[in-house]
Each structure stands twice: as structure tokens, then as C-alpha cells.
N, C-alpha and C positions, 0 to 999 in steps of 0.2 A: 632130730630133736628140736623142739621149739624152745626159743629163748625169749625172755622179756627183759627190757632195759628199764631200770628204775634209777634215775639219776645217772651216775657213772658206773653203777653196778649192773651186771648182766646175770640173770638168774634163769636156770632151766625151768620149764613149765612143771616138770615133775616135782621139783622142790617147792614151788609155789602151791601145788596141789596138796602135798604132804602138810605144809604149814597151815593151809586152809582147813584140812581135815582135823588137824590137832586143835585149831581154834574152835571149830564146830563142836567137837567133843567137849572141850572146856566150857563152851557156852551152854551146852546141855546140862553139864554138872552144875554150873553156876545157876542156871534157871531152876534146877531142882533144889537149890539151896543146900547142897551136900558138901559143906566146907571141908570136912575131914577127908572125904574121897577126892575132892578137887585138889587138895594139898598133895595127896599121894600121887595123883595123876600129873600135876605140874612138875613134881620132882622126877617122875619117870620120864617125861618128855624132855626135861632139861638134861638128865643123864644121857638119854639117847643122842640128843643133838651135840652135846659136848664130846662124847666118845666118838661119834661119827666124824665130827669136824677135826678133832685132834688126832684121829687114828692115822692121818697122813704122816705123822711123825714116825709111827711104827713101819708103815709100808713104803714110804718114800723119804727116808731120813736125809739122803743126800740132797734132794731138792730143797727141803726145809733148811738144811745147813747152808746151802748156797744162796737161797732167797727166803729169809725168814718171813717176809710178807706173804709168802705163798699160803701160810696158815689162814689168811683171810679169804683167799680166793679158791682154794682147793679143799678137798675132803678125801676121806679114805675109800671112796667108791663103794662097791658092794661089799668088799672086805670090812670096811668101816661100818656099814649098815649091819652086817652080821654081828660084829663085835658089840655095837651099841645095843642090838636086840638081846644078846646074851647078858649084857649088864642089866638091862631092864628086866629080863627074866629073873635074874638073881635078886634084884631089888624087890620085885613083886613077891617072890617067895619069902623074902625077909620081912617086908614091911606091910604087905597087904593083909588085913585081918581075914581070918577064915570065912567069916560071914559075908565078906565083900568080894570074894574071888569070882563069883558068878557075874558080879557087876563089872569086874575088870575084863572078863571075856566079852561082855556085852559092849563095853566101850571099844574094845578092839574091833568088833564087828561094825560099830558105828564109824570108826575111823576108816575102815576098808571101804564101806559103802560110800562115804563122803569122798574119799580119794578117787574111787573108780568112776564117779560121775563128774567130779570137778576137772580131772585131767582131760577127758574128751571135750569138755566145754572150753577149756583153755587152749587146746590144740586145734579146735575147730573140727573135731571128728565125732561129735555127738550125733549119733544116728539112732536108728531103731534098736540095735543091739545094746547100746549103752543104756537106753531107757528100760529095756527088758531086764538087764542086769540090775539096774536100780530098783525096779519094781520087785523083783525076787528078793533082793537084799532087804528091802523095807518090810516085805511080808514076814521075813524071818526075824527082823528086829522088833516087830511089835508083839512077838510072843511074850508071854509072862516071863519075868526074870528067873523064876524057878525052873523053866524049861531050857535054859541056856545050855545046860550040859548035853542035852539031846540034840540041840539045834546047831552047835558049833561045827559038827562034821557036815551036816547038811549044808550049812552056810559055806563051808570051805569047798565042798564039792560043787556048789553053785558057782563060786568064783573060778574054780579050776575049769569048769565047762567053758567059760568065756576065754580063759587063758588058752585052752586047747583050740579054740576057733581061730586064734591068731598064731598058732604053732608055737606057743610059749608055755606049754604045760609044765615042762621041767626047767623053765627059766628060773632065774633067781627069785622073781616075785612069786612064782608058783611054789617053789620050795619054801619060801618064807611063809606062805599061807599054810602049807602042810606042817611045817615045823611049829608054827604058833598054835595050830589046832592040837598037835601032839602035846605041846607044853600045857595048854589049858585043860586038856583031858587029864593029864597027870596031876596037875595042880588041883583041879576040882574033885578028883577021886580022894584026895587027902582030907576032904571036909568031913566033919562028923555027920553021921546019919541022923536026920531030923525026925 
């Protein structure tokens, strides 16, 4: 795992890539001047980060009890990520307007594409496959917003293709892609027919 030192803080490259992907998605929403959806998005990201960071209390309470400052340095790992994602799913079902749910799926795809190109760039592993993955993801992102329902699974399968090349098809990230595609499929089915 690659690490970056910023002052006295050491941060994994994966976390920097996720943060950069969140910022890119926020920048796109800000550029589109969609304040209502940007507000929803900011809250969803904040919920995810807070739940993920504080989930260490649930999963390693003895460590937090012995060293309370561990809250600053540690997180709940993949268990915390899953917990944070489930809270974001609930928040999305509760607060995302019906007419904006396809936009929420599109933002998820933008975050994944951004993450999947930023991480290899940060770790020095950006090669031909990373750019092919980026190109395929961008082709699917430029589809009209009304077609997101049909594209979400194609997008997920595209990402899983690259996960399988590195023998990580059923890794946590692969399962996260599949679970999120299932969530958006369910969520968008509940939309009224136009």
C-alpha cells in the first residue's frame, strides 16, 4: 500500500483517491450550479466519512478505550466502509427526490471513474489498462441522464472486468460495485413512469 505524508499525518493513497473523487464530483455539481443536489451530495459524503471514521468505536472499542486519540488515526476499515455505505443508502432513499435518483446513480459512476484513474496515478501504476478502464467509464458517463438505468449494470460489469484482471472480482471493492448497482436498480425502479 502506498502512503503519503502531509505534515505529521500519513495518509494511504486509497484515501486520497477517494477524497479527490468526492471533490471532483462536488466540483461537477458546483459547475452545473445545482445547489439543491450539491447540498444532498455534501450531506451524503459527510455521513459516509463520519460513519466510516467513527465505526472504529464499534469494531475496536477496546483500542479506542485505551487510546482515545486513535479516533483521529484509525477507521473502521472495510466494515466501516460498508456501514457508511448502508447509511448513505438510507439517506439517499429518504432525502433524494424521485426525479433526481438517476442523477445520484450518475454521480456514483463519476466517483468510481475518478477513483479508478486517480489511484493508479497516485501509486505510479497508471498504464494502458487504467486508461482503457477510464475510456470505457467515460463513454458510459456521457450517455444521456435518462439512460442511466440501463447503463448502471453495463458500467458495473465494465469495472468488474478490470477487477477480475487483478484477481479481485469478489473482493470488497467488487462486491461494493455489485451492491451499489443493485441498490440503484432497486431505487430507480421505484420512480414513477414518465
